[in-house]
Backbone as ProteinMPNN parsed JSONL, in Angstrom:
{"seq_chain_A": "MSENIAIPDVKTFDLGAVLAGRGYPEVTVDIYLDEKAGLAIAEANAELTRLSGLGLPKEYAVLEKKFNSMLEELSARKLSVTVRGIPRKVKSDIVKKLTTEFPAKKDAFGREDFSREADSKLTLLLWQAHVVQVCSADGASLTPSEKDIQDLLDLAPSADVRTIDAAIGKVESAGEGFDVVARGSDFLSKP", "coords_chain_A": {"N_chain_A": [[30.114, 29.305, 45.947], [29.045, 27.837, 43.829], [27.785, 25.766, 45.004], [25.182, 26.609, 45.785], [23.602, 26.392, 43.624], [20.715, 25.193, 42.216], [19.867, 22.282, 40.808], [17.592, 21.26, 38.483], [15.109, 18.72, 38.724], [15.261, 16.62, 36.339], [13.372, 14.771, 33.993], [14.305, 12.066, 31.915], [14.582, 10.265, 28.56], [15.039, 7.505, 26.684], [15.236, 8.076, 23.371], [15.765, 6.691, 21.106], [15.18, 4.127, 21.746], [12.45, 4.529, 22.089], [11.698, 5.238, 19.325], [12.475, 2.808, 18.168], [10.86, 1.004, 19.163], [8.541, 1.359, 17.883], [5.227, 0.802, 16.136], [4.248, 0.145, 12.81], [1.821, 1.158, 10.307], [-0.683, -1.082, 8.99], [-2.31, -2.285, 6.201], [-4.768, -4.292, 4.547], [-5.728, -5.402, 1.496], [-7.894, -6.579, -1.086], [-7.462, -8.694, -3.965], [-8.184, -10.041, -7.197], [-7.3, -11.179, -9.565], [-8.58, -11.868, -12.035], [-9.486, -10.95, -14.852], [-11.341, -11.389, -16.816], [-13.607, -11.986, -15.509], [-14.0, -9.685, -13.842], [-14.412, -7.824, -15.774], [-17.013, -8.887, -16.804], [-18.324, -8.607, -14.466], [-18.324, -5.77, -14.118], [-19.786, -4.993, -16.501], [-22.241, -6.189, -16.046], [-23.058, -4.791, -13.784], [-23.146, -2.304, -14.869], [-25.414, -2.798, -16.569], [-27.514, -3.285, -14.717], [-27.69, -0.715, -13.457], [-28.819, 0.663, -15.711], [-31.105, -1.025, -16.011], [-32.518, -0.307, -13.76], [-33.083, 2.297, -13.791], [-34.914, 2.309, -15.942], [-37.164, 1.074, -14.943], [-37.626, -1.777, -14.985], [-38.645, -4.216, -13.212], [-38.658, -7.164, -13.14], [-36.706, -7.928, -15.125], [-34.417, -6.78, -13.845], [-34.148, -8.047, -11.353], [-33.74, -10.718, -12.214], [-31.145, -10.321, -13.395], [-29.721, -9.152, -11.145], [-29.573, -11.376, -9.535], [-27.99, -13.244, -10.885], [-25.945, -11.478, -10.884], [-25.034, -11.216, -8.23], [-24.392, -14.135, -7.925], [-22.16, -14.062, -9.332], [-20.373, -12.384, -8.094], [-20.065, -13.902, -5.617], [-18.718, -16.173, -6.728], [-16.496, -15.148, -7.582], [-15.214, -14.037, -5.18], [-14.49, -16.291, -3.934], [-12.128, -16.763, -5.09], [-10.337, -14.765, -4.584], [-7.381, -13.123, -3.453], [-5.842, -11.898, -0.503], [-3.988, -9.335, 0.164], [-1.381, -8.032, 2.36], [-0.097, -5.02, 3.472], [2.477, -3.049, 4.702], [3.693, -0.212, 6.586], [7.26, 1.063, 6.272], [10.264, 1.698, 7.903], [11.949, 5.007, 7.381], [14.696, 4.554, 7.109], [14.873, 2.062, 5.983], [13.964, 2.667, 3.376], [15.903, 4.523, 2.499], [18.09, 3.068, 2.387], [17.36, 1.362, 0.376], [17.475, 3.24, -1.832], [20.127, 3.909, -1.593], [21.469, 1.478, -2.416], [20.399, 1.147, -5.027], [21.634, 3.294, -6.185], [24.089, 2.724, -6.033], [24.306, 0.321, -7.619], [23.064, 1.081, -10.187], [24.458, 3.52, -11.299], [24.08, 7.115, -11.814], [23.555, 8.531, -15.043], [24.397, 10.885, -17.383], [22.767, 12.749, -20.055], [23.389, 14.166, -23.261], [22.816, 16.772, -22.792], [23.433, 17.035, -20.241], [21.493, 16.364, -18.25], [19.934, 14.051, -16.037], [19.688, 10.737, -17.091], [16.908, 8.727, -17.452], [16.329, 5.593, -16.171], [14.959, 2.724, -16.901], [15.382, 0.16, -16.015], [16.568, 0.561, -13.432], [14.225, 1.883, -12.143], [12.379, -0.232, -12.356], [13.574, -2.013, -10.56], [13.664, -0.362, -8.267], [10.86, -0.423, -7.829], [10.209, -3.206, -7.178], [12.011, -3.632, -4.941], [10.871, -1.82, -2.974], [8.301, -2.795, -2.985], [8.924, -5.487, -1.921], [9.744, -4.715, 0.588], [7.342, -3.676, 1.717], [5.149, -5.443, 1.198], [3.814, -7.677, 3.074], [2.344, -10.166, 3.448], [0.643, -12.508, 2.031], [-2.781, -14.131, 1.404], [-4.718, -16.527, 0.576], [-8.283, -17.374, -0.475], [-9.154, -19.47, 0.844], [-7.792, -19.523, 2.953], [-5.103, -20.159, 3.556], [-1.611, -19.042, 3.696], [1.357, -16.835, 2.788], [4.421, -15.594, 3.267], [5.597, -13.391, 1.044], [8.199, -14.09, -1.38], [11.13, -12.846, -3.043], [10.549, -13.627, -5.896], [7.818, -14.122, -5.772], [7.083, -11.488, -5.444], [7.993, -10.229, -7.617], [6.416, -11.885, -9.586], [3.753, -11.041, -8.928], [4.054, -8.284, -9.706], [4.665, -8.565, -12.508], [2.658, -10.331, -13.581], [0.281, -10.076, -12.595], [-3.074, -8.63, -12.898], [-3.397, -5.077, -14.235], [-5.225, -3.61, -12.824], [-4.971, -4.813, -10.254], [-2.459, -4.484, -9.493], [-2.471, -1.727, -9.237], [-4.209, -1.386, -6.996], [-2.664, -2.469, -5.024], [-0.606, -0.799, -5.017], [-1.75, 1.563, -4.179], [-2.456, 1.052, -1.741], [0.131, 0.744, -0.372], [0.744, 3.323, -0.618], [-1.172, 4.532, 0.937], [-0.387, 3.481, 3.587], [2.078, 4.651, 3.565], [1.379, 7.288, 3.72], [0.159, 7.684, 6.168], [1.331, 9.089, 8.512], [0.199, 11.633, 7.929], [-2.01, 11.875, 9.556], [-1.147, 12.88, 11.992], [-0.715, 15.467, 11.481], [-3.375, 16.616, 11.337], [-4.072, 16.216, 14.16], [-2.297, 17.868, 15.2], [-2.863, 20.367, 14.291], [-5.416, 20.706, 15.247], [-4.922, 21.29, 17.987], [-3.646, 23.524, 20.289], [-0.629, 23.301, 20.843], [1.55, 24.809, 21.164], [0.938, 26.669, 23.258], [0.816, 25.095, 25.506], [2.233, 23.703, 28.478]], "CA_chain_A": [[29.089, 29.715, 45.158], [28.351, 27.012, 42.911], [26.917, 25.011, 45.812], [23.802, 27.191, 45.879], [22.816, 26.39, 42.367], [19.804, 24.285, 42.497], [19.98, 21.551, 39.631], [16.212, 20.855, 38.445], [14.962, 17.384, 38.498], [14.815, 16.675, 34.693], [13.198, 13.493, 33.588], [15.031, 11.848, 30.461], [14.226, 9.012, 28.194], [15.853, 6.921, 25.329], [14.484, 8.543, 22.154], [16.166, 5.721, 20.059], [14.203, 3.081, 22.074], [10.967, 4.736, 21.586], [11.515, 4.999, 17.897], [12.885, 1.518, 17.75], [9.709, 0.205, 19.502], [7.03, 1.79, 17.368], [4.718, -0.185, 15.137], [3.819, 0.597, 11.481], [0.349, 0.839, 9.792], [-0.701, -2.102, 8.145], [-3.577, -2.334, 5.305], [-5.12, -5.502, 3.835], [-6.487, -5.207, 0.262], [-8.175, -7.766, -1.911], [-7.206, -8.643, -5.394], [-8.867, -11.009, -7.837], [-6.533, -11.699, -10.574], [-9.443, -12.434, -13.01], [-9.919, -9.703, -15.489], [-12.446, -11.765, -17.634], [-14.868, -11.842, -14.49], [-13.964, -8.171, -13.52], [-15.238, -7.187, -17.133], [-18.224, -9.286, -16.872], [-19.075, -8.167, -13.254], [-18.683, -4.244, -14.461], [-20.904, -4.969, -17.561], [-23.578, -6.689, -15.264], [-23.374, -3.642, -12.845], [-23.657, -1.281, -15.66], [-26.711, -3.183, -17.167], [-28.232, -3.179, -13.503], [-27.82, 0.521, -13.443], [-29.476, 0.959, -16.602], [-32.516, -1.468, -15.863], [-33.102, 0.246, -12.429], [-33.641, 3.584, -14.403], [-35.973, 1.968, -16.781], [-38.282, 0.512, -14.205], [-37.988, -3.013, -15.189], [-38.188, -4.982, -12.038], [-38.383, -8.455, -13.344], [-35.338, -8.176, -15.691], [-33.621, -6.387, -12.935], [-34.228, -9.03, -10.345], [-32.869, -11.975, -12.744], [-29.645, -10.009, -13.614], [-29.135, -9.131, -9.98], [-29.244, -12.746, -8.924], [-26.718, -13.498, -11.637], [-24.752, -10.625, -10.399], [-24.583, -11.639, -6.817], [-23.568, -15.024, -8.027], [-20.705, -13.88, -9.995], [-19.669, -11.863, -6.961], [-19.73, -14.878, -4.725], [-17.752, -17.115, -7.498], [-14.995, -14.383, -7.65], [-14.728, -13.807, -3.98], [-13.913, -17.689, -3.589], [-10.814, -16.774, -5.661], [-9.583, -13.622, -4.192], [-6.171, -13.076, -2.576], [-5.673, -10.535, 0.379], [-2.495, -8.781, 0.343], [-1.245, -7.187, 3.539], [1.113, -4.351, 3.276], [2.842, -2.407, 6.363], [4.691, 0.999, 6.525], [8.355, 0.942, 6.706], [11.063, 3.098, 8.326], [12.637, 5.72, 6.418], [15.923, 4.038, 6.88], [14.819, 1.195, 4.875], [13.725, 3.373, 1.96], [17.147, 5.22, 1.93], [18.944, 1.711, 2.116], [17.11, 0.924, -0.835], [17.885, 4.053, -2.682], [21.561, 3.661, -1.682], [21.495, 0.236, -3.22], [20.109, 1.291, -6.536], [22.568, 4.514, -6.877], [25.456, 1.933, -6.361], [23.939, -0.661, -8.706], [22.769, 1.896, -11.312], [25.125, 4.88, -11.155], [23.354, 8.195, -12.457], [24.043, 8.801, -16.199], [23.805, 11.958, -17.882], [22.541, 12.78, -21.536], [24.276, 15.214, -23.879], [22.561, 18.189, -22.123], [23.567, 17.257, -18.779], [20.116, 15.962, -17.486], [20.144, 12.671, -15.552], [19.071, 9.829, -17.98], [16.012, 7.773, -16.872], [16.822, 4.071, -16.294], [13.838, 1.787, -16.644], [15.889, -1.008, -15.221], [16.502, 1.087, -11.886], [12.819, 2.094, -11.715], [11.774, -1.437, -12.07], [14.184, -2.569, -9.53], [13.191, 0.314, -7.059], [9.545, -0.75, -7.308], [10.59, -4.413, -6.859], [12.603, -3.493, -3.646], [9.856, -1.255, -2.117], [7.167, -3.907, -2.766], [9.378, -6.328, -1.079], [9.563, -4.118, 1.807], [6.119, -3.488, 2.178], [4.187, -6.619, 1.249], [4.251, -8.693, 4.161], [1.607, -11.284, 3.552], [-0.655, -12.838, 1.017], [-3.544, -15.072, 1.935], [-5.828, -17.071, -0.519], [-9.49, -17.358, 0.042], [-9.103, -20.777, 1.675], [-6.927, -19.29, 4.513], [-3.633, -20.385, 3.124], [-0.914, -17.784, 3.557], [2.545, -17.094, 2.58], [5.321, -14.574, 3.216], [6.1, -13.369, -0.377], [9.594, -14.082, -1.702], [11.262, -11.86, -4.278], [9.972, -14.31, -7.035], [6.44, -13.845, -5.666], [6.607, -10.008, -5.616], [8.219, -10.104, -9.034], [5.371, -12.469, -10.304], [2.803, -9.954, -8.818], [4.273, -7.143, -10.543], [4.732, -8.931, -13.871], [1.735, -11.21, -14.081], [-1.199, -9.561, -11.907], [-3.936, -7.495, -13.897], [-3.076, -3.833, -13.887], [-6.067, -2.96, -11.673], [-4.73, -5.303, -8.905], [-1.195, -3.833, -9.296], [-2.895, -0.316, -8.718], [-4.766, -1.664, -5.762], [-1.589, -2.784, -4.1], [0.269, 0.426, -5.047], [-2.664, 2.383, -3.427], [-2.397, 0.491, -0.217], [1.334, 1.233, -0.037], [0.723, 4.74, -0.763], [-1.829, 4.854, 2.155], [0.539, 3.455, 4.778], [3.302, 5.754, 3.524], [0.938, 8.74, 4.255], [-0.414, 7.319, 7.425], [1.597, 9.973, 9.319], [-0.451, 12.841, 7.723], [-3.041, 12.091, 10.422], [-0.749, 13.785, 13.006], [-0.966, 16.949, 11.04], [-4.674, 16.789, 11.822], [-3.971, 16.295, 15.401], [-1.495, 19.337, 15.515], [-3.793, 21.718, 13.804], [-6.42, 20.881, 16.306], [-4.39, 21.281, 19.215], [-2.87, 24.523, 20.451], [0.426, 22.489, 21.522], [2.707, 25.787, 21.559], [0.633, 27.382, 24.545], [0.651, 24.299, 26.681], [3.549, 23.357, 29.075]], "C_chain_A": [[28.187, 28.617, 44.337], [27.601, 25.68, 43.627], [25.633, 25.275, 45.989], [23.165, 26.833, 44.681], [22.119, 25.12, 42.373], [19.703, 23.554, 40.823], [18.536, 21.005, 39.673], [16.263, 19.338, 38.276], [14.431, 16.905, 36.976], [14.658, 15.414, 34.574], [13.849, 13.222, 32.005], [14.477, 10.452, 30.022], [15.111, 8.538, 26.894], [15.136, 7.172, 24.058], [14.635, 7.252, 21.251], [15.283, 4.438, 20.441], [12.876, 3.284, 21.788], [10.669, 4.527, 20.214], [11.578, 3.59, 17.644], [11.472, 0.555, 18.014], [8.312, 0.572, 19.012], [6.655, 0.874, 16.22], [4.507, 0.916, 13.977], [2.298, 0.173, 11.018], [0.276, -0.246, 8.872], [-2.238, -2.041, 7.348], [-3.659, -3.598, 4.621], [-5.99, -5.149, 2.654], [-6.734, -6.569, -0.548], [-7.974, -7.508, -3.37], [-7.728, -9.952, -5.947], [-8.27, -11.767, -8.893], [-7.396, -12.374, -11.797], [-10.095, -11.237, -13.721], [-11.233, -10.076, -16.313], [-13.761, -11.486, -16.639], [-14.976, -10.397, -13.981], [-14.968, -7.487, -14.594], [-16.578, -7.424, -17.039], [-19.198, -8.734, -15.75], [-19.453, -6.463, -13.673], [-19.599, -4.065, -15.673], [-22.262, -5.293, -17.036], [-23.911, -5.511, -14.442], [-23.942, -2.539, -13.673], [-25.306, -1.5, -16.24], [-27.879, -3.0, -15.757], [-28.602, -1.744, -13.265], [-28.908, 0.947, -14.448], [-31.102, 0.38, -16.629], [-33.225, -0.763, -14.639], [-33.725, 1.614, -12.92], [-34.831, 3.369, -15.452], [-37.276, 1.416, -16.277], [-38.78, -0.88, -14.821], [-37.49, -4.108, -14.21], [-37.94, -6.478, -12.247], [-36.845, -8.849, -14.009], [-34.232, -7.767, -14.698], [-33.305, -7.42, -11.811], [-33.418, -10.52, -10.952], [-31.501, -11.67, -12.958], [-29.22, -9.763, -12.198], [-28.785, -10.433, -9.246], [-28.023, -13.161, -9.578], [-25.635, -12.728, -10.97], [-24.187, -11.059, -8.974], [-23.957, -13.002, -6.982], [-22.284, -14.925, -8.489], [-19.888, -13.452, -8.817], [-19.105, -12.966, -6.036], [-18.597, -15.81, -5.344], [-16.289, -16.387, -7.224], [-14.553, -14.268, -6.185], [-14.055, -15.186, -3.388], [-12.475, -17.694, -4.077], [-10.023, -15.539, -5.26], [-8.285, -13.91, -3.485], [-6.316, -11.931, -1.682], [-4.398, -10.379, 0.684], [-2.491, -7.748, 1.403], [-0.112, -6.35, 3.296], [1.428, -3.368, 4.449], [3.913, -1.338, 5.808], [6.023, 0.428, 6.928], [9.282, 2.116, 7.172], [11.668, 3.741, 7.282], [14.205, 5.139, 6.159], [16.023, 2.919, 5.86], [14.698, 1.797, 3.476], [15.132, 3.975, 1.764], [18.221, 4.172, 1.811], [18.78, 1.435, 0.935], [17.768, 1.849, -2.087], [19.42, 4.112, -2.749], [22.013, 2.454, -2.537], [21.426, 0.437, -4.66], [21.091, 2.434, -6.962], [23.93, 3.731, -6.983], [25.323, 1.072, -7.369], [23.703, 0.031, -10.023], [23.132, 3.331, -11.124], [24.24, 5.867, -12.14], [24.191, 8.349, -13.89], [23.59, 10.097, -16.843], [23.647, 11.871, -19.567], [23.408, 13.884, -21.93], [24.095, 16.464, -23.373], [22.752, 17.991, -20.842], [22.624, 16.605, -17.79], [20.534, 14.486, -17.146], [19.01, 11.929, -16.676], [18.346, 8.882, -17.218], [16.414, 6.406, -16.993], [15.626, 3.287, -15.834], [14.146, 0.725, -15.691], [15.906, -0.49, -13.675], [15.186, 1.308, -11.423], [12.27, 0.812, -11.494], [12.268, -2.066, -10.693], [13.999, -1.717, -8.213], [11.877, -0.209, -6.684], [9.392, -2.369, -6.723], [10.954, -4.492, -5.322], [11.559, -2.819, -2.811], [8.526, -2.234, -1.845], [7.723, -5.041, -1.877], [9.494, -6.098, 0.409], [8.382, -3.995, 2.516], [5.008, -4.529, 2.18], [4.522, -7.612, 1.99], [3.474, -10.057, 4.166], [0.45, -11.355, 2.401], [-1.346, -14.131, 1.394], [-4.647, -15.473, 0.849], [-7.015, -17.084, 0.208], [-9.919, -18.379, 1.057], [-8.44, -20.642, 2.921], [-5.455, -19.6, 4.323], [-2.894, -19.095, 3.13], [0.531, -17.962, 3.301], [3.206, -15.605, 2.864], [5.907, -14.365, 1.829], [7.666, -13.249, -0.43], [9.871, -13.07, -2.778], [10.777, -12.34, -5.638], [8.473, -13.909, -6.92], [6.113, -12.541, -6.014], [6.859, -9.923, -7.061], [7.009, -10.683, -9.914], [4.158, -11.399, -10.122], [2.827, -8.792, -9.714], [4.18, -7.616, -12.106], [3.434, -9.617, -14.506], [0.155, -10.842, -13.541], [-1.746, -8.646, -12.838], [-3.488, -6.252, -13.33], [-3.894, -3.477, -12.665], [-5.589, -3.52, -10.236], [-3.323, -4.748, -8.515], [-1.54, -2.339, -8.691], [-3.366, -0.425, -7.386], [-3.656, -1.725, -4.799], [-0.631, -1.537, -4.001], [-0.502, 1.402, -4.19], [-2.567, 2.27, -1.934], [-1.001, 0.894, 0.33], [1.366, 2.711, 0.218], [-0.183, 5.24, 0.558], [-1.076, 4.581, 3.258], [1.524, 4.369, 4.677], [2.853, 7.039, 4.062], [0.081, 8.701, 5.505], [-0.199, 8.572, 8.498], [0.965, 11.412, 9.097], [-1.613, 12.961, 8.785], [-2.524, 12.848, 11.606], [-0.63, 15.226, 12.643], [-2.422, 17.378, 11.514], [-4.698, 17.108, 13.124], [-3.294, 17.672, 15.843], [-2.212, 20.467, 15.245], [-4.876, 21.825, 14.779], [-6.106, 21.067, 17.847], [-3.197, 22.638, 19.338], [-1.644, 24.207, 21.42], [1.422, 23.591, 21.943], [2.35, 26.46, 22.888], [0.533, 26.512, 25.474], [2.064, 23.955, 27.139], [3.877, 22.023, 28.649]], "O_chain_A": [[26.96, 28.58, 44.249], [27.001, 24.796, 43.015], [24.867, 24.371, 46.323], [21.947, 27.002, 44.727], [22.73, 24.061, 42.508], [19.496, 24.239, 39.822], [18.166, 20.373, 40.663], [17.233, 18.754, 37.793], [13.244, 16.889, 36.65], [15.586, 14.696, 34.945], [13.85, 14.068, 31.111], [14.016, 9.63, 30.814], [15.788, 9.332, 26.24], [14.346, 6.287, 23.729], [13.631, 6.806, 20.695], [14.733, 3.781, 19.558], [12.166, 2.402, 21.304], [9.711, 3.863, 19.817], [10.727, 3.121, 16.889], [11.1, -0.366, 17.287], [7.239, 0.238, 19.516], [7.464, 0.297, 15.493], [4.562, 2.14, 14.097], [1.736, -0.885, 11.301], [1.129, -0.354, 7.991], [-3.236, -1.739, 8.002], [-2.632, -4.023, 4.092], [-7.04, -4.56, 2.911], [-5.901, -7.472, -0.628], [-8.216, -6.442, -3.936], [-7.722, -10.937, -5.21], [-8.66, -12.908, -9.143], [-6.929, -13.31, -12.446], [-11.069, -10.636, -13.268], [-12.108, -9.229, -16.49], [-14.754, -10.857, -17.005], [-16.098, -9.97, -13.713], [-15.981, -6.827, -14.365], [-17.383, -6.497, -17.14], [-20.393, -8.469, -15.888], [-20.582, -5.984, -13.572], [-20.154, -2.976, -15.818], [-23.284, -4.775, -17.486], [-25.103, -5.208, -14.394], [-24.959, -1.919, -13.363], [-26.169, -0.625, -16.318], [-29.018, -2.578, -15.959], [-29.749, -1.5, -12.89], [-29.876, 1.572, -14.015], [-32.069, 1.002, -17.069], [-34.453, -0.69, -14.6], [-34.803, 1.99, -12.461], [-35.607, 4.288, -15.713], [-38.285, 1.296, -16.972], [-39.95, -1.135, -15.105], [-36.425, -4.724, -14.247], [-37.068, -7.029, -11.575], [-36.062, -9.713, -13.614], [-33.169, -8.387, -14.724], [-32.14, -7.543, -11.433], [-32.679, -11.23, -10.27], [-30.65, -12.54, -12.771], [-28.118, -10.272, -11.995], [-27.836, -10.523, -8.467], [-27.037, -13.428, -8.891], [-24.591, -13.237, -10.562], [-22.988, -11.2, -8.734], [-22.98, -13.205, -6.262], [-21.372, -15.643, -8.078], [-18.845, -14.039, -8.529], [-17.918, -12.999, -5.709], [-17.661, -16.192, -4.641], [-15.264, -16.91, -6.787], [-13.344, -14.438, -6.023], [-13.207, -15.153, -2.496], [-11.662, -18.484, -3.597], [-8.912, -15.438, -5.779], [-8.173, -15.002, -2.928], [-6.934, -10.959, -2.117], [-3.745, -11.16, 1.376], [-3.288, -6.812, 1.465], [0.908, -6.913, 2.899], [0.477, -2.941, 5.104], [4.728, -1.505, 4.9], [6.092, -0.496, 7.739], [9.079, 3.291, 6.865], [11.935, 3.102, 6.264], [14.784, 5.307, 5.086], [16.951, 2.786, 5.062], [15.358, 1.356, 2.535], [15.518, 3.856, 0.601], [19.221, 4.426, 1.14], [19.764, 1.223, 0.227], [18.39, 1.391, -3.046], [19.975, 4.338, -3.824], [22.949, 2.586, -3.324], [22.267, -0.027, -5.431], [21.349, 2.489, -8.164], [24.768, 4.004, -7.843], [26.289, 1.006, -8.129], [24.199, -0.515, -11.008], [22.314, 4.209, -10.847], [23.748, 5.401, -13.168], [25.42, 8.289, -13.853], [22.387, 10.358, -16.82], [24.288, 11.073, -20.25], [24.092, 14.495, -21.108], [25.011, 17.286, -23.423], [22.209, 18.828, -20.121], [22.97, 16.344, -16.637], [21.319, 13.833, -17.833], [17.903, 12.353, -17.01], [18.939, 8.211, -16.374], [16.892, 6.088, -18.082], [15.305, 3.175, -14.651], [13.415, 0.397, -14.757], [15.296, -1.11, -12.803], [14.937, 0.936, -10.276], [11.655, 0.657, -10.44], [11.494, -2.542, -9.862], [14.159, -2.282, -7.13], [11.619, -0.459, -5.507], [8.52, -2.66, -5.904], [10.358, -5.241, -4.548], [11.374, -3.411, -1.748], [7.915, -2.371, -0.785], [6.933, -5.537, -1.074], [9.388, -6.962, 1.279], [8.312, -4.162, 3.733], [4.091, -4.516, 3.001], [5.418, -8.4, 1.684], [3.914, -10.998, 4.828], [-0.357, -10.5, 2.035], [-0.681, -15.127, 1.677], [-5.374, -14.61, 0.357], [-6.975, -16.851, 1.416], [-10.797, -18.227, 1.905], [-8.489, -21.479, 3.823], [-4.672, -19.139, 5.153], [-3.423, -18.098, 2.638], [1.032, -19.064, 3.523], [2.547, -14.58, 2.691], [6.732, -15.198, 1.452], [8.311, -12.492, 0.295], [8.948, -12.5, -3.36], [10.596, -11.492, -6.511], [7.915, -13.401, -7.893], [5.135, -12.277, -6.713], [5.926, -9.537, -7.764], [6.625, -10.031, -10.885], [3.631, -10.935, -11.133], [1.861, -8.378, -10.354], [3.545, -6.889, -12.869], [3.162, -9.514, -15.703], [-0.891, -11.274, -14.024], [-1.024, -7.927, -13.529], [-3.197, -6.189, -12.136], [-3.363, -3.099, -11.621], [-5.756, -2.862, -9.209], [-3.045, -4.567, -7.33], [-0.895, -1.878, -7.749], [-2.969, 0.412, -6.575], [-3.72, -1.038, -3.78], [0.036, -1.323, -2.989], [0.181, 2.097, -3.438], [-2.592, 3.188, -1.114], [-0.959, 1.371, 1.464], [1.961, 3.216, 1.17], [0.125, 6.282, 1.137], [-1.041, 5.51, 4.065], [1.882, 4.938, 5.708], [3.58, 7.801, 4.701], [-0.639, 9.652, 5.809], [-1.111, 9.032, 9.185], [1.152, 12.295, 9.934], [-2.165, 14.053, 8.914], [-3.353, 13.472, 12.27], [-0.454, 16.088, 13.504], [-2.571, 18.475, 12.053], [-5.251, 18.158, 13.453], [-3.747, 18.41, 16.719], [-2.157, 21.471, 15.954], [-5.259, 22.937, 15.142], [-6.947, 20.993, 18.743], [-2.165, 22.73, 18.672], [-1.572, 24.689, 22.55], [2.103, 23.411, 22.953], [3.264, 26.819, 23.631], [0.118, 26.996, 26.527], [2.991, 23.913, 26.329], [4.93, 21.5, 29.014]]}, "name": "protein", "num_of_chains": 1, "seq": "MSENIAIPDVKTFDLGAVLAGRGYPEVTVDIYLDEKAGLAIAEANAELTRLSGLGLPKEYAVLEKKFNSMLEELSARKLSVTVRGIPRKVKSDIVKKLTTEFPAKKDAFGREDFSREADSKLTLLLWQAHVVQVCSADGASLTPSEKDIQDLLDLAPSADVRTIDAAIGKVESAGEGFDVVARGSDFLSKP"}
């Protein structure tokens, strides 16, 4: 009787190979490391906005020329930072390492005590995993070391740190695009 059972021709594939071979999104952001110039540009921009509302074309043209010169000068000093998404396994390994290095402590009420040192180390390790390249305006590039990442975190202006954090957040949430695809497709009714 078992000889009459037909075994369907089922195609298979190696899921591990598919997952191992996938790429991760990359985002490149520019940072400028010059807070004085940033403030001067913000002030000039605000003054341009004010002058445009007052209808003063001569004054506007003079300031606009200065403003564009400031932008050119600043762009000659920019750094481009490339961040890449990372596998969940890398993140879980980082957390595992931190929980070993910084065991959870409880306060008198049984709540976990916040560790600034562990939080700083988490940020450092996540940035190390995500930040894959830094390029100067003249085209020189480097793959950042732990010290380079620590220097960025400690010495870069807060606005630049926020810019890199936002880029990391963007590559981390890149998979949300699949939600859009899933909502736009009636995948349950298709074979």
